[in-house]
N, C-alpha and C positions, 0 to 999 in steps of 0.2 A: 667263433667256427661252423655256425646258419652262416653269418654275413660273407667270407668265405668260399663257401658254399654255392650261395646265389651267386657271388661275381663269378667265378668261373664257370656254371652252368651259362650265363647272358655271353660269355666270352666265344663258348661255342657256338649259341646260332650265332654270333655276328660272323664267324669265319665261315660258317656253312653257308650263309645266304648268297657269297657270291659265283661258289660252287653252281649250286641252282640257277643263278642267274647266267650262267655261260651254257647253261645247256642248251641244243637246238632247236626242239621243243616245249621252251619255256618262258613266258617271261618274267619281269622283274617282278609284277602284282603275283604271277604264280606262284615265284619261291618264296614270296613272302607270306603267302596264304599255306604253304607247304613246311614252314621252319614252325619249330617246337615252340612254344612259349615259353620262357623262364619262369620254371616254377619255384613261389618265394618258399624258402622252408618254414614249418611253422615253427611259433615261437611259445616258452611258456616259463613259468618261473625257476629258476634254476637251485633258489632255496628258501623254503618254506618254513617261518616257526614262530611260535607264541608265546607271549610273555604273561605273566602276570602278576597283580602288584594289589595288595590291600592289606587287610590285619587281620591279626589271628590273636587268640587266648588259649595259653596251655599252661601247666601247672610250674610253677617255679622252677624245681627242679625234679628229676625223675623221685617219685615217692613222696612228694610235697602235696599238702593239702591247700595251699596257697596259689591264686592263678596271677598271671602277667599277662597284658595285653602289649602287641609288639608288631613287626611288619610281618608280612606274608610275601615271599617273593617265590615266584615257580619260571618252570620253562619248558618246554615240548618242543621238540624237533617232528616236523611234518613228513619233510620231502627235501629231497637233493637230488637233480638231475646233475649225472659225470659228463664228462666229453668224450668219450667213448661213445654216448647214447644210452648208457643202462642210468637206472633210475633208482632210487629208493624212497621209501614211505607212497604218502597219497599227497599229489597238488592240492588236494580240497581239504584244508587243516578242520571243516568239519564234521567228516567222513572217519566212522569206526574204522580199526585195522581189523580185519578177516583173518582170521587162522592163523601161523604162526608167526611171533616175528620176533626180533631181538632189539633192545636199545640199552642204554645209560641209567644208571641208578646213582642218584645224589642225595644229601641229608646232611643239614650242618644242626650241630649239638650247643648251644652258646657256653658259655665256661658257667662253673659253680664256685662263687666265692662264699667261702662259710661264714666269715664276717658279716655276710648282708641277713645270715640267718640265725639266728640265737639257738635253734635247736642243734645247731649242727656244728658249733664252737668247738676245735679241738680235730676237727678234720681239715684234714688239704685241701686245698683249692684243686682245680679240676679246669684247665684250660679249653678254650673251645676247642671241637671237633669239625673234622670234613670228613663223611664218608663217601667214598667213592667207590663203585661198583658194575654191577650189569644186570638187566635184566632180560627176562625171556616174556612172554606172554601169548594166550593163546583164547581169541576172540569171537562170537558170532553174534549176529542179530541180537540175542537176548540175554547173553550170557558169556563173560570173560573168566579168566583165570590167570592167575601169575604168581612168577617167582624173584627172588632178588637176593644179589647176595653182594655187599661191601664190606671195604676192609676201613677202618679210621686210622685218621692221622691228625696228628694233634694229642689232645686230650686223652685219649684213649688210641691204643693200636691193636686192637684187637677187629675179630670178623664177626660179623652179624648179616643174618637174610632173616626174610620175610615171605611169606606166604599167605595167596589171597584168592578169595571170588565175587563175583557180582552178576546180582540181576540186574539185568538191563531193561528200563520203561521207559516209553516215548507216548506220554499223554498228548505232546503236539509235533510237528514238522521240527520247532525250534527248542524245545522243551527235553532234556533227558534226565531220567533220574535214577543212580546206582545203590543197590543196596545189599552188602556180602562181609565175610567174615573176615578176620586178622590174625596170624597168629606170625609172633615174633622170636627169633632165636638170638643165640649170642654166645660167643664163648668166654672161655676161664678170663680172659685178660678183659674183656667188655665188664663183666659182672663183678670181677675185684674192682675196676673203677668205680662204677657207680653205685653198688652196694655192698660195696665191703666195707672194714674196718680193722687196719693193721694193729697188734699189739701197740704200738706207738702213740696211733689216735685215739685209743678204748679209753672210755670214761665209764662212770656210774649209772650213764644213762644210754650210751652208746658203747655197748663189751665189743670188743675184738669178733670180727665175722669175718670169715673164711667163705666166699660161697663157689659152686660148680658153676659151669656154663648148662647150657640146653635152652628149653623153652622158658624165654624170659614174661612174656604175654600174651594172653590170647584177649580179642576185643569183635568189635563190629564196625565199619564205617557205611555213612548215607551221604550221599554228593550228588549234588544236582549242577546243571551246566544249564545257561540260555544263552542262545545266539540271536542276537540284537537286528545284526545286519553282516557283510561278509568279514567286516574286519574286525567288528567287537563284540563280548560278550558278558557275560557275568559268570562266575561261577566261585560252590562254596562246596563244605562236607561240615558235618559233625561225627567225629569219632569218643570210642569209648572203647576202653582197655581195662583189664583187670591182669595185676602180675602173678604172676604163675611160680611155684616152685621156690629155690632160694632165692630168687629175686624176693617173691613174697614174705620170707622170713625175714630178711633183713631187717635190722633194726633202724635202720633210714627211713623204710618203707613202715616197720609198725609203728612209728612215733607221728606218721603222716598220714598216711592214705595209700590202700593197694588199688583204688579204681582211679582211672585216668581220664579225663575228659580234655576234647580238644576243638574248637572251631574255629573255622576259618572261613572269608567273605573276600573276595578281589574282581579286579576287572581283568579282561583279557584281551589282548591284542594280535593280530594277526601279522606277521613281515612277510615281505615279497622282495626276494633279493634276484637282480638278474634276470635273464627271460629273451 
């Protein structure tokens, strides 16, 4: 788009120059001075996004008191310039979003194979789940609040949501710290899948249980982000949550733990496409 505009402008100047030269009171040199010089259109990235890769530790399953280490992957959309001249986001990937913004939301839940856990023998396996949805965020320089809603595909087919807020600290111009509460919700389908026990699955150790949806857990997250340079950074977080209501009363949680910890640490890389 920008190249085409530059070409058209140059062509207009070339056609105008002979007209000035033909005038009775102007010399060719004067015409060249009076002809407007072509202005090159500014260039900017058309798409900017950030990828994160690292390691994370989390419970083996919801309610487990044992932990596993696995990969940590993340994606963050930063900026998109449209062909009509409009743009979405901020071309500076390290700048915080201010005001009201909207985006997507994604979470992956690994499969639960009961043969891998003696305490869950008799329960049915649960396939891996991909949750897709939308998010809304309101941010200021020192505070941010957000809400997310997602629908599950695969292991569970229910709806989940999360709300939270963060206090934002900046000890240096490259280091950012965040700390704030988190509350997680799930519908009946979600809680039945991960915390329920059918009559066919029931045993002396795990009696039948039919939980209702609602608030599933509440907790807190401490996050940190460090900018190494314009392209590379470090990012990590520590989370703690405690199951509540019917999720906390599930025999699956009772035989494990109602407190769940998570730790992740990764390297981030900014990518710019177009411009």
